C-alpha atoms as an extended CHARMM CRD file, in Angstrom:
* protein
*
       191  EXT
         1         1  MET       CA            102.0870000000       63.6150000000       66.1480000000  PROA      1               0.0000000000
         2         2  ASN       CA             98.8960000000       62.4820000000       63.5490000000  PROA      2               0.0000000000
         3         3  ASP       CA             96.1290000000       64.1620000000       65.3250000000  PROA      3               0.0000000000
         4         4  LYS       CA             93.6250000000       61.6430000000       64.0010000000  PROA      4               0.0000000000
         5         5  PRO       CA             93.7560000000       58.4580000000       65.8050000000  PROA      5               0.0000000000
         6         6  GLY       CA             93.7660000000       55.0630000000       64.4700000000  PROA      6               0.0000000000
         7         7  LEU       CA             95.5010000000       55.9460000000       61.4340000000  PROA      7               0.0000000000
         8         8  THR       CA             99.0520000000       54.7570000000       61.1910000000  PROA      8               0.0000000000
         9         9  ALA       CA             98.2050000000       51.9840000000       63.8820000000  PROA      9               0.0000000000
        10        10  PRO       CA            100.3440000000       49.4260000000       62.7760000000  PROA      10              0.0000000000
        11        11  PRO       CA             98.7560000000       46.1890000000       62.9760000000  PROA      11              0.0000000000
        12        12  SER       CA             98.6790000000       43.9150000000       65.3300000000  PROA      12              0.0000000000
        13        13  SER       CA            100.5860000000       40.9130000000       66.0920000000  PROA      13              0.0000000000
        14        14  LYS       CA             98.0680000000       38.9460000000       65.3300000000  PROA      14              0.0000000000
        15        15  VAL       CA             96.9080000000       40.5810000000       62.0720000000  PROA      15              0.0000000000
        16        16  GLN       CA            100.9090000000       40.2320000000       61.1240000000  PROA      16              0.0000000000
        17        17  GLN       CA            100.9690000000       36.6040000000       61.7140000000  PROA      17              0.0000000000
        18        18  ILE       CA             97.7560000000       36.2950000000       59.7370000000  PROA      18              0.0000000000
        19        19  SER       CA             99.3290000000       38.1760000000       56.8200000000  PROA      19              0.0000000000
        20        20  ALA       CA            102.4520000000       36.0360000000       57.0720000000  PROA      20              0.0000000000
        21        21  ASP       CA            100.3370000000       33.1760000000       57.0440000000  PROA      21              0.0000000000
        22        22  LEU       CA             98.7010000000       34.0950000000       54.4830000000  PROA      22              0.0000000000
        23        23  LYS       CA            102.2990000000       35.2260000000       51.8130000000  PROA      23              0.0000000000
        24        24  PHE       CA            103.3090000000       31.8180000000       52.9020000000  PROA      24              0.0000000000
        25        25  ALA       CA            100.8270000000       29.8410000000       52.1630000000  PROA      25              0.0000000000
        26        26  GLY       CA             99.8100000000       32.0110000000       49.1920000000  PROA      26              0.0000000000
        27        27  ARG       CA            103.8040000000       32.3940000000       47.7430000000  PROA      27              0.0000000000
        28        28  ILE       CA            104.3540000000       27.9070000000       48.0690000000  PROA      28              0.0000000000
        29        29  GLY       CA            100.9920000000       27.8030000000       46.4930000000  PROA      29              0.0000000000
        30        30  PHE       CA            101.4170000000       29.8800000000       43.3810000000  PROA      30              0.0000000000
        31        31  TRP       CA            103.9640000000       28.3100000000       42.7790000000  PROA      31              0.0000000000
        32        32  VAL       CA            103.4570000000       24.9640000000       43.1830000000  PROA      32              0.0000000000
        33        33  GLN       CA            100.5040000000       25.1100000000       40.8810000000  PROA      33              0.0000000000
        34        34  LEU       CA            102.1670000000       27.2020000000       38.7390000000  PROA      34              0.0000000000
        35        35  VAL       CA            104.7290000000       24.8130000000       37.9280000000  PROA      35              0.0000000000
        36        36  LEU       CA            102.3550000000       21.6860000000       37.6960000000  PROA      36              0.0000000000
        37        37  GLY       CA            100.5920000000       23.4820000000       35.8910000000  PROA      37              0.0000000000
        38        38  VAL       CA            102.5880000000       24.3590000000       32.8580000000  PROA      38              0.0000000000
        39        39  ILE       CA            104.1520000000       20.9720000000       32.3780000000  PROA      39              0.0000000000
        40        40  SER       CA             99.9130000000       19.6010000000       32.5870000000  PROA      40              0.0000000000
        41        41  VAL       CA             99.9630000000       22.4240000000       29.5550000000  PROA      41              0.0000000000
        42        42  VAL       CA            102.6030000000       21.4620000000       27.8660000000  PROA      42              0.0000000000
        43        43  THR       CA            102.0620000000       17.7610000000       27.9410000000  PROA      43              0.0000000000
        44        44  VAL       CA             98.2780000000       18.2260000000       27.2440000000  PROA      44              0.0000000000
        45        45  LEU       CA             99.8110000000       20.3790000000       24.0570000000  PROA      45              0.0000000000
        46        46  PHE       CA            101.7260000000       17.8280000000       23.1790000000  PROA      46              0.0000000000
        47        47  SER       CA             99.3420000000       15.2490000000       23.6020000000  PROA      47              0.0000000000
        48        48  SER       CA             96.3610000000       17.0690000000       21.8360000000  PROA      48              0.0000000000
        49        49  THR       CA             98.5110000000       18.2320000000       18.7250000000  PROA      49              0.0000000000
        50        50  SER       CA             98.0630000000       14.2190000000       17.6720000000  PROA      50              0.0000000000
        51        51  PHE       CA             94.2100000000       14.8130000000       17.4360000000  PROA      51              0.0000000000
        52        52  PHE       CA             94.2910000000       17.5350000000       14.6790000000  PROA      52              0.0000000000
        53        53  SER       CA             97.0900000000       15.8190000000       12.8100000000  PROA      53              0.0000000000
        54        54  GLY       CA             94.8370000000       12.5510000000       11.9110000000  PROA      54              0.0000000000
        55        55  GLY       CA             96.0560000000       10.3820000000       14.1260000000  PROA      55              0.0000000000
        56        56  SER       CA             92.7900000000       10.1200000000       16.0990000000  PROA      56              0.0000000000
        57        57  ARG       CA             91.9240000000        6.1590000000       14.5950000000  PROA      57              0.0000000000
        58        58  GLU       CA             95.2500000000        5.4510000000       17.3440000000  PROA      58              0.0000000000
        59        59  THR       CA             93.8410000000        8.3450000000       19.9550000000  PROA      59              0.0000000000
        60        60  GLN       CA             90.3270000000        7.2010000000       20.0940000000  PROA      60              0.0000000000
        61        61  GLY       CA             88.3750000000        7.4810000000       22.6590000000  PROA      61              0.0000000000
        62        62  THR       CA             90.8780000000        9.8660000000       24.7210000000  PROA      62              0.0000000000
        63        63  GLU       CA             88.6220000000       13.0170000000       23.5780000000  PROA      63              0.0000000000
        64        64  PHE       CA             87.2400000000       13.5660000000       26.9030000000  PROA      64              0.0000000000
        65        65  GLY       CA             90.0270000000       12.6820000000       29.3210000000  PROA      65              0.0000000000
        66        66  VAL       CA             91.6450000000       15.9020000000       27.6120000000  PROA      66              0.0000000000
        67        67  PHE       CA             88.4520000000       17.6650000000       27.5390000000  PROA      67              0.0000000000
        68        68  CYS       CA             88.2810000000       17.0810000000       30.6500000000  PROA      68              0.0000000000
        69        69  ALA       CA             92.1000000000       17.4270000000       31.6880000000  PROA      69              0.0000000000
        70        70  VAL       CA             91.9040000000       21.4630000000       30.1250000000  PROA      70              0.0000000000
        71        71  GLY       CA             88.6860000000       21.7990000000       32.4690000000  PROA      71              0.0000000000
        72        72  GLY       CA             90.7820000000       21.0730000000       34.6870000000  PROA      72              0.0000000000
        73        73  LEU       CA             94.0570000000       23.3920000000       33.6490000000  PROA      73              0.0000000000
        74        74  ILE       CA             91.0410000000       26.0380000000       33.4310000000  PROA      74              0.0000000000
        75        75  ALA       CA             90.1270000000       26.0520000000       36.9050000000  PROA      75              0.0000000000
        76        76  LEU       CA             94.2850000000       25.7700000000       37.7720000000  PROA      76              0.0000000000
        77        77  SER       CA             94.9600000000       29.1630000000       35.9940000000  PROA      77              0.0000000000
        78        78  VAL       CA             91.7910000000       30.3410000000       38.3090000000  PROA      78              0.0000000000
        79        79  GLY       CA             93.1690000000       28.9080000000       41.1330000000  PROA      79              0.0000000000
        80        80  ILE       CA             97.2130000000       30.2880000000       40.7160000000  PROA      80              0.0000000000
        81        81  TYR       CA             94.9440000000       33.4000000000       40.4230000000  PROA      81              0.0000000000
        82        82  PHE       CA             93.8060000000       33.2980000000       44.6990000000  PROA      82              0.0000000000
        83        83  SER       CA             97.0700000000       31.8770000000       44.8850000000  PROA      83              0.0000000000
        84        84  TRP       CA             98.3780000000       35.0380000000       44.1130000000  PROA      84              0.0000000000
        85        85  ARG       CA             95.2430000000       36.9570000000       46.0400000000  PROA      85              0.0000000000
        86        86  TYR       CA             96.0850000000       34.9820000000       48.9480000000  PROA      86              0.0000000000
        87        87  MET       CA             99.7830000000       37.2500000000       48.6730000000  PROA      87              0.0000000000
        88        88  ALA       CA             97.9560000000       40.2690000000       48.0490000000  PROA      88              0.0000000000
        89        89  ILE       CA             95.6710000000       40.6660000000       50.5360000000  PROA      89              0.0000000000
        90        90  ALA       CA             99.1730000000       40.0490000000       53.1330000000  PROA      90              0.0000000000
        91        91  ASP       CA            100.1000000000       42.9080000000       51.7340000000  PROA      91              0.0000000000
        92        92  LEU       CA             96.8980000000       44.6020000000       52.0930000000  PROA      92              0.0000000000
        93        93  LEU       CA             97.4770000000       43.8160000000       55.5880000000  PROA      93              0.0000000000
        94        94  GLN       CA            100.4320000000       45.3990000000       56.3860000000  PROA      94              0.0000000000
        95        95  THR       CA             99.5410000000       48.5710000000       55.7710000000  PROA      95              0.0000000000
        96        96  GLN       CA             99.1550000000       51.6000000000       58.5530000000  PROA      96              0.0000000000
        97        97  GLY       CA             95.8890000000       52.3680000000       57.8480000000  PROA      97              0.0000000000
        98        98  PRO       CA             93.3550000000       49.9210000000       59.3570000000  PROA      98              0.0000000000
        99        99  ALA       CA             90.6530000000       51.0760000000       56.9400000000  PROA      99              0.0000000000
       100       100  GLN       CA             92.9410000000       49.9740000000       53.7160000000  PROA      100             0.0000000000
       101       101  ARG       CA             93.1920000000       46.7760000000       56.3030000000  PROA      101             0.0000000000
       102       102  PRO       CA             90.6360000000       43.9680000000       54.5440000000  PROA      102             0.0000000000
       103       103  ASN       CA             88.7370000000       42.6660000000       56.8720000000  PROA      103             0.0000000000
       104       104  ARG       CA             88.2960000000       39.2820000000       58.3500000000  PROA      104             0.0000000000
       105       105  ALA       CA             84.9590000000       37.5410000000       56.2660000000  PROA      105             0.0000000000
       106       106  ASP       CA             86.6590000000       39.1370000000       53.1440000000  PROA      106             0.0000000000
       107       107  THR       CA             89.6290000000       37.2100000000       53.7280000000  PROA      107             0.0000000000
       108       108  ILE       CA             87.8010000000       34.1390000000       54.4210000000  PROA      108             0.0000000000
       109       109  ARG       CA             85.1070000000       34.1690000000       51.9820000000  PROA      109             0.0000000000
       110       110  VAL       CA             88.4850000000       34.3230000000       48.9380000000  PROA      110             0.0000000000
       111       111  ILE       CA             90.3380000000       31.7380000000       50.1370000000  PROA      111             0.0000000000
       112       112  ARG       CA             86.6000000000       29.6260000000       50.9950000000  PROA      112             0.0000000000
       113       113  LEU       CA             86.1780000000       30.5830000000       46.7730000000  PROA      113             0.0000000000
       114       114  GLY       CA             89.6500000000       29.5770000000       46.4560000000  PROA      114             0.0000000000
       115       115  LEU       CA             89.0000000000       26.4820000000       47.9240000000  PROA      115             0.0000000000
       116       116  ILE       CA             85.8140000000       25.7460000000       45.6170000000  PROA      116             0.0000000000
       117       117  VAL       CA             88.1230000000       26.7250000000       42.5900000000  PROA      117             0.0000000000
       118       118  ASN       CA             90.5610000000       23.8310000000       43.5980000000  PROA      118             0.0000000000
       119       119  MET       CA             87.9320000000       21.5400000000       44.1200000000  PROA      119             0.0000000000
       120       120  VAL       CA             85.5280000000       21.8420000000       41.5330000000  PROA      120             0.0000000000
       121       121  GLY       CA             89.3090000000       21.7350000000       38.9890000000  PROA      121             0.0000000000
       122       122  MET       CA             90.1470000000       18.4790000000       40.8680000000  PROA      122             0.0000000000
       123       123  LEU       CA             86.9460000000       17.1310000000       40.2550000000  PROA      123             0.0000000000
       124       124  LEU       CA             86.9450000000       17.5310000000       36.4360000000  PROA      124             0.0000000000
       125       125  THR       CA             90.5030000000       16.6010000000       37.0090000000  PROA      125             0.0000000000
       126       126  ILE       CA             89.6730000000       13.4750000000       38.3980000000  PROA      126             0.0000000000
       127       127  ILE       CA             86.8160000000       12.7000000000       36.2300000000  PROA      127             0.0000000000
       128       128  GLY       CA             89.6850000000       13.2770000000       32.7510000000  PROA      128             0.0000000000
       129       129  ALA       CA             91.8030000000       10.4830000000       34.1860000000  PROA      129             0.0000000000
       130       130  GLU       CA             89.3930000000        7.8150000000       35.4480000000  PROA      130             0.0000000000
       131       131  ALA       CA             88.0530000000        7.8390000000       31.8090000000  PROA      131             0.0000000000
       132       132  ILE       CA             91.8510000000        7.8400000000       29.9890000000  PROA      132             0.0000000000
       133       133  VAL       CA             92.6010000000        5.3260000000       32.3310000000  PROA      133             0.0000000000
       134       134  GLY       CA             89.4180000000        3.7190000000       31.8330000000  PROA      134             0.0000000000
       135       135  ILE       CA             90.6070000000        4.1300000000       28.0740000000  PROA      135             0.0000000000
       136       136  VAL       CA             93.7150000000        2.7870000000       28.3560000000  PROA      136             0.0000000000
       137       137  LEU       CA             92.8270000000       -0.0880000000       30.3880000000  PROA      137             0.0000000000
       138       138  ALA       CA             90.5020000000       -1.5910000000       28.1560000000  PROA      138             0.0000000000
       139       139  LYS       CA             92.3160000000       -1.0890000000       25.1410000000  PROA      139             0.0000000000
       140       140  SER       CA             95.7540000000       -3.4250000000       27.4130000000  PROA      140             0.0000000000
       141       141  LEU       CA             93.0430000000       -5.8490000000       28.2450000000  PROA      141             0.0000000000
       142       142  ALA       CA             92.3050000000       -6.5570000000       24.5690000000  PROA      142             0.0000000000
       143       143  ASN       CA             95.2630000000       -7.7920000000       23.9490000000  PROA      143             0.0000000000
       144       144  PRO       CA             96.4630000000      -10.7530000000       24.1400000000  PROA      144             0.0000000000
       145       145  PRO       CA            100.0440000000      -10.6980000000       26.0770000000  PROA      145             0.0000000000
       146       146  GLY       CA            102.9520000000      -10.5840000000       22.9930000000  PROA      146             0.0000000000
       147       147  ALA       CA            100.6120000000      -10.0850000000       20.5160000000  PROA      147             0.0000000000
       148       148  LEU       CA            101.3960000000       -7.2870000000       18.1680000000  PROA      148             0.0000000000
       149       149  ALA       CA            102.2480000000       -8.4660000000       14.8820000000  PROA      149             0.0000000000
       150       150  ASN       CA             98.9550000000       -7.4040000000       12.7670000000  PROA      150             0.0000000000
       151       151  GLN       CA             97.1030000000       -5.4240000000       15.4110000000  PROA      151             0.0000000000
       152       152  ASP       CA             94.9250000000       -2.6280000000       14.3750000000  PROA      152             0.0000000000
       153       153  PRO       CA             96.8290000000        1.1840000000       16.0820000000  PROA      153             0.0000000000
       154       154  ALA       CA             93.6590000000        2.2000000000       17.6150000000  PROA      154             0.0000000000
       155       155  LYS       CA             93.8540000000       -0.7860000000       19.9710000000  PROA      155             0.0000000000
       156       156  LEU       CA             96.8760000000       -0.2170000000       21.1840000000  PROA      156             0.0000000000
       157       157  VAL       CA             97.9160000000        1.3370000000       24.2340000000  PROA      157             0.0000000000
       158       158  ASN       CA             99.6610000000        5.1220000000       22.5550000000  PROA      158             0.0000000000
       159       159  SER       CA            102.2900000000        7.5650000000       24.2390000000  PROA      159             0.0000000000
       160       160  ILE       CA             99.5920000000        9.7790000000       23.9910000000  PROA      160             0.0000000000
       161       161  ASP       CA             96.7350000000        7.7240000000       26.2440000000  PROA      161             0.0000000000
       162       162  LEU       CA             99.9760000000        7.8740000000       28.8340000000  PROA      162             0.0000000000
       163       163  LEU       CA            100.9300000000       11.9450000000       27.9100000000  PROA      163             0.0000000000
       164       164  VAL       CA             97.4020000000       12.6250000000       28.8590000000  PROA      164             0.0000000000
       165       165  ILE       CA             97.2260000000       10.5700000000       32.4690000000  PROA      165             0.0000000000
       166       166  GLN       CA            100.7700000000       12.3360000000       33.3440000000  PROA      166             0.0000000000
       167       167  ALA       CA             98.7680000000       15.3060000000       32.5360000000  PROA      167             0.0000000000
       168       168  ASN       CA             95.5880000000       14.5180000000       34.8890000000  PROA      168             0.0000000000
       169       169  THR       CA             98.1810000000       13.4850000000       37.3330000000  PROA      169             0.0000000000
       170       170  ASN       CA             99.7140000000       16.5170000000       37.5320000000  PROA      170             0.0000000000
       171       171  THR       CA             96.8220000000       18.7330000000       37.5330000000  PROA      171             0.0000000000
       172       172  ILE       CA             95.4530000000       16.7300000000       41.0050000000  PROA      172             0.0000000000
       173       173  ALA       CA             98.8100000000       17.4890000000       42.5650000000  PROA      173             0.0000000000
       174       174  ALA       CA             98.8050000000       21.4110000000       41.7750000000  PROA      174             0.0000000000
       175       175  HSD       CA             94.8110000000       20.8280000000       42.8020000000  PROA      175             0.0000000000
       176       176  PHE       CA             95.3860000000       19.3770000000       46.0100000000  PROA      176             0.0000000000
       177       177  ALA       CA             98.3370000000       21.9630000000       46.7920000000  PROA      177             0.0000000000
       178       178  GLY       CA             95.8730000000       24.9060000000       46.2130000000  PROA      178             0.0000000000
       179       179  ILE       CA             93.5580000000       22.9480000000       48.6730000000  PROA      179             0.0000000000
       180       180  VAL       CA             95.6980000000       22.6040000000       51.1160000000  PROA      180             0.0000000000
       181       181  SER       CA             96.8230000000       26.0750000000       51.2320000000  PROA      181             0.0000000000
       182       182  SER       CA             93.6240000000       27.6950000000       50.8880000000  PROA      182             0.0000000000
       183       183  LEU       CA             92.3090000000       24.7470000000       54.2930000000  PROA      183             0.0000000000
       184       184  LEU       CA             95.8480000000       25.6090000000       55.9540000000  PROA      184             0.0000000000
       185       185  LEU       CA             94.7840000000       29.0420000000       55.2650000000  PROA      185             0.0000000000
       186       186  LEU       CA             91.3790000000       28.8760000000       57.1510000000  PROA      186             0.0000000000
       187       187  ASN       CA             92.5190000000       26.4540000000       60.1220000000  PROA      187             0.0000000000
       188       188  ARG       CA             94.6980000000       29.6500000000       60.9310000000  PROA      188             0.0000000000
       189       189  ILE       CA             92.4440000000       32.8380000000       59.9220000000  PROA      189             0.0000000000
       190       190  THR       CA             89.6190000000       31.0850000000       61.8800000000  PROA      190             0.0000000000
       191       191  ARG       CA             90.5540000000       29.7030000000       65.3270000000  PROA      191             0.0000000000
């Protein structure tokens, strides 16, 4: 037996449950955010090539929407890190030595920070989505139905506009998954 008490104490059942919750919510949040984030990144990269290939006249006004989408994606990458961090904290909670386990206050602080990152990212992305949807709506209302002949391409809704909307929607869904997982963890840990 070990002469030093507390060095090899197994985690309590409450700590084991919190660890399982952190691992589960972290894993779900990580993969959902990662998959939706990769789809959004590919969509934004695909749509942004039109800005650099001289097609800026057809995509006029969507730059702010793309800028906000990129800002939301940057925040999403930080949110993905926090989901990974939840899984790392879950592993640390399973260590035998209580001195190596993160304390409750530090764990709650990490979860709250992850929640704030996802909320800021979601706000950026919603602003970008609102901007691009407003531009698409203005373009569609400016054209009479069925009158496509002799139209200026900059006044027509194009696929690039819709790709930016799709990227923003995926990013919003990814941030929502991060927010839900963080809120569930806060609920489980603080009760």
